[in-house]
C-alpha positions as CSV (number, residue, x, y, z in Angstrom):
1,M,146.8,70.4,76.1
2,R,143.2,69.1,75.6
3,L,140.9,68.1,78.4
4,G,138.0,66.1,77.8
5,V,134.7,65.8,79.9
6,P,132.6,63.1,79.0
7,K,129.0,62.3,80.4
8,E,129.4,60.3,83.1
9,T,127.6,56.5,82.6
10,A,127.3,55.0,86.0
11,A,123.5,54.5,87.2
12,G,122.7,57.1,89.5
13,E,125.2,59.2,89.0
14,N,124.1,63.2,88.4
15,R,127.4,64.7,88.6
16,V,129.5,66.0,86.3
17,A,133.3,66.6,86.7
18,L,133.9,70.2,85.5
19,V,131.1,72.7,85.7
20,P,131.3,75.9,83.2
21,D,132.9,78.6,85.5
22,S,136.0,75.9,86.1
23,V,135.7,75.3,82.4
24,A,136.4,79.0,81.5
25,R,139.2,79.5,84.0
26,L,140.9,76.4,82.2
27,I,140.6,77.6,79.0
28,K,142.1,81.2,80.3
29,A,145.0,79.4,81.6
30,G,145.8,77.9,78.0
31,L,143.9,74.5,77.8
32,E,141.6,73.4,75.3
33,V,138.2,71.8,76.8
34,V,135.9,69.6,74.8
35,V,132.5,68.6,76.4
36,E,130.2,65.9,75.6
37,V,126.9,66.6,74.6
38,D,124.4,66.9,78.0
39,A,127.7,66.0,79.8
40,G,126.1,68.4,83.1
41,A,122.7,68.0,82.0
42,H,121.3,66.4,85.1
43,A,123.3,68.5,86.9
44,Y,121.6,71.4,85.6
45,F,124.4,72.4,83.5
46,N,123.7,73.3,80.0
47,D,125.5,72.7,76.6
48,Q,124.9,76.8,75.9
49,A,126.6,77.3,79.3
50,Y,129.8,75.3,78.4
51,L,129.8,76.9,75.1
52,K,129.6,80.6,76.7
53,A,132.6,79.4,78.7
54,G,134.5,78.6,75.5
55,A,134.5,74.6,75.3
56,T,134.1,72.3,72.3
57,V,130.9,70.9,72.7
58,I,130.7,67.4,70.8
59,P,128.3,64.5,70.8
60,E,131.0,62.1,69.8
61,V,131.9,60.4,73.0
62,A,134.8,58.7,71.2
63,K,136.2,61.7,70.1
64,V,136.1,63.3,73.9
65,F,138.1,60.2,75.2
66,G,140.4,59.6,72.1
67,D,141.2,63.2,71.4
68,S,141.8,64.4,74.8
69,D,145.3,64.5,76.9
70,L,143.7,64.2,80.1
71,V,140.0,62.8,80.5
72,V,138.4,64.1,84.1
73,K,135.4,62.0,85.2
74,V,133.6,61.5,88.5
75,Q,133.1,57.7,88.6
76,R,135.8,55.5,87.7
77,P,135.6,54.4,83.8
78,S,133.9,51.3,82.5
79,S,136.3,48.8,80.3
80,A,134.2,50.5,77.1
81,E,135.3,53.9,77.9
82,I,139.1,53.0,78.9
83,A,139.2,51.3,75.3
84,M,138.4,54.6,73.8
85,M,141.1,56.3,75.3
86,R,144.5,57.2,73.2
87,T,147.4,55.1,74.8
88,G,149.4,57.4,76.8
89,G,146.7,59.6,77.7
90,A,145.8,60.7,81.4
91,L,142.9,60.2,83.6
92,V,141.4,61.8,86.8
93,A,138.3,60.1,88.4
94,M,137.0,58.8,91.9
95,I,139.0,55.2,91.0
96,A,137.9,52.9,94.2
97,P,141.5,51.4,93.5
98,A,141.1,48.7,96.1
99,A,138.0,47.4,94.8
100,S,139.4,47.8,91.0
101,G,142.3,45.4,90.1
102,E,141.3,44.3,86.6
103,M,140.4,48.3,85.7
104,L,143.8,49.3,86.9
105,G,145.6,46.7,84.9
106,L,143.5,47.9,81.7
107,L,144.8,51.5,82.6
108,A,148.2,50.3,82.5
109,S,148.0,48.2,79.5
110,R,147.4,51.0,77.5
111,T,150.0,53.5,79.5
112,I,147.7,55.8,80.7
113,S,148.5,57.7,83.7
114,T,145.4,57.5,86.3
115,L,145.1,59.7,89.2
116,A,142.8,59.0,91.8
117,M,140.5,61.3,93.4
118,E,140.1,59.4,96.9
119,L,143.6,59.5,97.3
120,V,144.2,63.2,97.5
121,P,146.3,63.2,100.6
122,R,145.6,65.2,103.7
123,I,148.1,67.9,103.6
124,S,147.8,71.8,103.4
125,A,148.5,72.2,100.4
126,A,146.4,69.4,98.6
127,Q,143.3,70.8,100.5
128,T,141.5,72.3,97.6
129,M,141.8,69.3,95.5
130,D,140.2,67.0,98.7
131,A,137.0,65.3,96.7
132,L,136.3,63.0,99.8
133,S,135.8,65.9,102.0
134,S,133.9,67.7,99.5
135,Q,131.5,65.5,98.7
136,A,131.1,63.9,102.3
137,T,129.6,67.5,103.1
138,V,127.1,66.8,100.5
139,S,126.5,63.5,102.0
140,G,126.0,64.8,105.7
141,Y,123.6,67.5,104.9
142,K,121.2,65.3,102.5
143,A,121.5,62.4,105.6
144,V,119.9,64.5,107.7
145,L,117.1,65.7,105.5
146,L,116.1,62.3,104.4
147,G,116.2,61.1,107.9
148,A,114.0,63.9,109.1
149,G,111.5,63.0,106.3
150,T,111.4,59.4,107.5
151,I,111.7,59.8,111.6
152,G,107.5,60.6,111.3
153,R,108.4,63.7,113.9
154,M,109.0,67.4,113.6
155,M,112.7,68.2,114.4
156,P,112.4,71.3,116.3
157,M,110.4,71.9,119.7
158,M,107.1,73.4,118.7
159,I,104.7,75.6,121.0
160,T,101.2,74.7,119.6
161,A,97.5,75.4,120.5
162,A,97.8,71.7,120.8
163,G,100.4,71.5,123.1
164,T,104.2,71.7,123.4
165,L,106.2,69.2,120.9
166,I,109.4,68.3,122.4
167,P,112.2,68.0,119.7
168,S,113.6,65.0,118.4
169,K,117.1,63.6,119.2
170,V,119.4,63.1,116.7
171,F,122.8,60.8,117.4
172,I,125.7,61.6,114.8
173,I,128.4,58.6,114.8
174,G,131.8,59.9,113.7
175,A,132.7,63.2,113.5
176,G,134.6,63.5,110.2
177,V,132.9,65.8,107.5
178,A,130.0,64.3,106.7
179,G,129.8,64.1,110.5
180,L,129.9,67.6,111.3
181,Q,127.8,68.7,108.5
182,A,125.1,66.3,109.7
183,I,125.4,68.0,113.2
184,A,125.1,71.6,111.6
185,T,122.4,70.6,109.8
186,A,120.3,68.7,112.2
187,R,121.1,71.7,114.9
188,R,119.8,74.4,112.1
189,L,116.2,72.1,112.0
190,G,115.9,72.5,115.8
191,A,116.8,68.9,117.0
192,V,119.0,68.0,120.0
193,V,121.9,66.5,118.8
194,S,124.7,64.2,120.3
195,A,128.0,62.8,118.6
196,F,130.8,60.3,119.2
197,D,133.9,59.7,117.4
198,V,136.7,57.5,118.8
199,R,139.6,60.6,118.2
200,A,140.0,63.2,120.8
201,A,140.0,65.8,118.8
202,A,137.1,65.5,117.3
203,R,135.2,66.5,120.6
204,Q,136.2,70.4,120.8
205,E,134.8,70.5,117.0
206,V,131.3,68.5,117.9
207,E,130.9,71.0,121.2
208,S,131.8,74.0,119.0
209,L,128.5,73.0,116.7
210,G,126.1,73.0,119.6
211,A,125.9,69.0,120.0
212,T,126.9,67.0,123.2
213,F,130.0,64.8,122.7
214,V,129.2,61.3,124.2
215,A,132.6,60.0,125.5
216,T,133.6,56.3,126.5
217,A,134.6,55.6,130.1
218,D,138.1,55.2,128.9
219,A,138.6,56.4,125.4
220,P,141.1,54.7,123.2
221,Q,144.4,56.1,123.0
222,N,146.0,57.6,119.6
223,A,142.9,56.8,117.9
224,E,143.6,59.2,115.1
225,A,145.6,57.7,112.1
226,A,147.4,59.3,109.3
227,G,145.3,61.9,107.5
228,G,142.9,62.6,110.3
229,Y,140.9,59.5,110.0
230,A,140.0,57.1,112.6
231,R,142.3,53.8,112.9
232,E,141.1,50.4,113.4
233,L,140.4,49.7,117.0
234,K,141.6,46.6,119.3
235,D,139.1,44.5,120.9
236,D,139.1,46.0,123.9
237,E,138.5,49.6,122.3
238,T,135.8,48.3,120.5
239,A,134.1,46.8,123.6
240,R,134.3,50.3,125.1
241,V,132.9,51.8,122.5
242,L,129.9,49.9,121.9
243,A,129.3,49.9,125.8
244,A,129.2,53.9,125.2
245,I,127.3,54.2,122.1
246,G,124.8,51.3,123.3
247,A,124.1,53.4,126.6
248,H,122.8,56.2,124.4
249,I,121.5,55.2,121.6
250,H,118.1,53.5,122.8
251,D,116.1,57.0,123.0
252,Q,117.3,58.5,119.7
253,D,114.7,59.3,117.2
254,L,117.4,59.3,114.3
255,V,121.1,57.9,114.2
256,I,123.4,58.9,111.5
257,T,126.6,56.6,110.8
258,T,129.4,58.0,109.2
259,A,132.4,55.8,110.2
260,Q,134.4,54.6,107.6
261,I,138.4,53.3,107.5
262,P,140.1,53.8,104.4
263,G,140.9,50.8,102.4
264,R,138.9,48.7,104.8
265,Q,135.3,47.5,105.8
266,A,133.5,49.8,107.9
267,P,133.5,49.2,111.6
268,R,130.6,47.8,113.3
269,L,129.0,50.1,116.2
270,I,125.6,49.6,116.1
271,T,124.7,46.0,116.6
272,A,121.4,43.9,116.1
273,A,121.0,44.2,120.3
274,M,121.2,47.7,120.5
275,V,118.7,48.3,117.5
276,A,116.1,46.1,119.7
277,T,116.9,48.7,122.4
278,M,115.4,51.5,120.2
279,K,112.0,52.9,120.5
280,P,109.6,52.4,117.8
281,G,109.8,54.9,114.9
282,A,113.6,55.4,115.3
283,V,115.7,55.5,111.9
284,I,119.0,54.7,111.3
285,M,120.9,56.6,108.5
286,D,124.1,54.6,107.5
287,L,126.6,56.5,105.2
288,A,129.1,53.5,105.5
289,A,126.6,50.9,103.8
290,E,128.6,50.8,100.6
291,T,131.7,49.6,102.5
292,G,129.7,47.0,104.7
293,G,127.6,49.5,107.2
294,N,128.2,50.8,110.6
295,C,125.1,49.0,111.7
296,E,125.0,45.0,111.7
297,L,121.3,45.2,110.0
298,T,122.6,47.5,107.1
299,R,121.9,46.4,103.7
300,Y,123.3,48.6,101.1
301,G,120.8,50.2,98.8
302,E,117.9,49.1,101.2
303,T,115.7,50.3,103.7
304,V,115.0,47.2,106.2
305,E,113.0,47.0,109.5
306,S,113.5,45.6,112.7
307,G,111.5,46.1,116.0
308,G,110.0,49.3,114.6
309,T,113.4,50.9,113.8
310,K,114.0,51.3,110.3
311,I,117.7,51.0,109.0
312,C,118.3,52.7,105.8
313,G,121.9,51.6,103.7
314,V,121.7,54.9,101.8
315,G,125.9,55.2,100.8
316,N,126.6,58.1,98.7
317,L,124.3,60.8,98.8
318,A,126.7,63.4,97.0
319,P,124.9,62.6,93.2
320,T,121.4,63.2,94.6
321,I,122.3,67.0,95.2
322,P,124.3,67.5,91.8
323,A,124.6,71.0,91.4
324,H,126.4,71.8,94.1
325,A,128.5,68.5,94.4
326,S,129.6,69.0,90.9
327,Q,130.4,72.7,91.9
328,M,132.6,71.6,94.1
329,Y,134.0,68.5,93.1
330,S,134.7,70.9,89.6
331,R,136.8,73.1,92.0
332,N,138.7,70.1,93.5
333,I,139.8,69.0,89.7
334,E,140.4,72.6,88.7
335,A,142.9,72.6,91.4
336,L,144.5,69.4,90.7
337,V,144.6,70.1,87.0
338,R,146.6,73.5,87.6
339,H,148.8,71.6,89.8
340,I,149.9,69.0,87.3
341,V,150.0,71.1,84.2
342,K,153.3,72.8,83.6
343,D,154.0,75.0,80.8
344,G,151.2,73.7,78.8
345,A,151.8,69.8,79.5
346,L,150.9,67.3,81.6
347,N,153.8,66.6,84.5
348,F,153.5,63.4,86.6
349,D,156.2,63.4,89.3
350,V,156.0,60.2,91.1
351,N,158.3,62.1,94.0
352,D,155.6,65.0,94.1
353,R,153.9,65.0,97.4
354,I,150.5,65.3,96.3
355,T,150.8,63.6,93.1
356,G,152.9,60.8,93.8
357,P,150.4,59.5,96.7
358,M,147.2,59.7,93.6
359,L,149.0,57.9,90.7
360,V,147.8,54.5,90.5
361,T,148.9,53.5,87.3
362,H,151.7,55.1,85.3
363,A,154.4,54.5,82.6
364,G,152.4,50.9,81.9
365,E,152.6,50.0,85.4
366,V,150.4,49.5,88.3
367,R,151.4,51.6,91.3
368,Y,148.4,51.0,93.9
369,H,149.3,48.0,96.1
């Protein structure tokens, strides 16, 4: 069975779907791997490393797509890339299915079986395939570094000849994978860290990392949905959450927001009125910017300033650390490939508890609704 690894063409995408180490292991398991020239260059994996791993490196992107039984990518394919794929082939990528109806129709029309990496189920058996978590780790880490370089203050307490500098205060909203990594990174840099999450289970994780958990007066009950994500809150619950955040945010130097609800707009947790209470020089790094933002003033891909506070709509930061982001994503892809390849052939079982929920197109039909 032949697996193809094309070079990513989306703007700003520096990752590659498979790194040489994973390629070597898959080849050892009996697969043939074809890699487009310079596919890993932006992630610092050169063609020679792929050749050494046993891959075939070719310049013709049409052959990578057209001659492969399975194509693995980071970003969803363009219409031109879909046109190059062979009828009846297979694709694995970050598909963004909720916003990709036309693309899914094109894939189905060519009877391409498509697995969306965003839809890896949150179960123990699929933990090694969880690309959302692996990439969120990178984003949470990088958000703190970017924020630390933007606030105009140093993070740790310092005792100097010119006096003592107090540590910066960092507030993390959303204690999922990105949020927990942000907490750990901010703590390593010496900040005083606090965090908020609507899920009661998050409190123990936050406090285990040395941060203070900001609680609401009357916490929402059963706020955790399937897969460990937060559910959408009712109006009265939202009011209590906003009150808790508003009471805490005014004296923070750096706020990092990570709260998202799969398949929906990001919840608005910071209002313009809250921003107006923040001290001059404060910074909000909004990791939910791509889905509307957790802050009312966020604009995706832009930094706006309001009353001396900067709001940075950064979105997905994983491509900015491409080597490690690719390494982790590659491990996710490798684990999935091992799961779906049986006796040297692809096996897509719609009843399988892992691949079933991930199949967004199969047998000429769009399965995502």
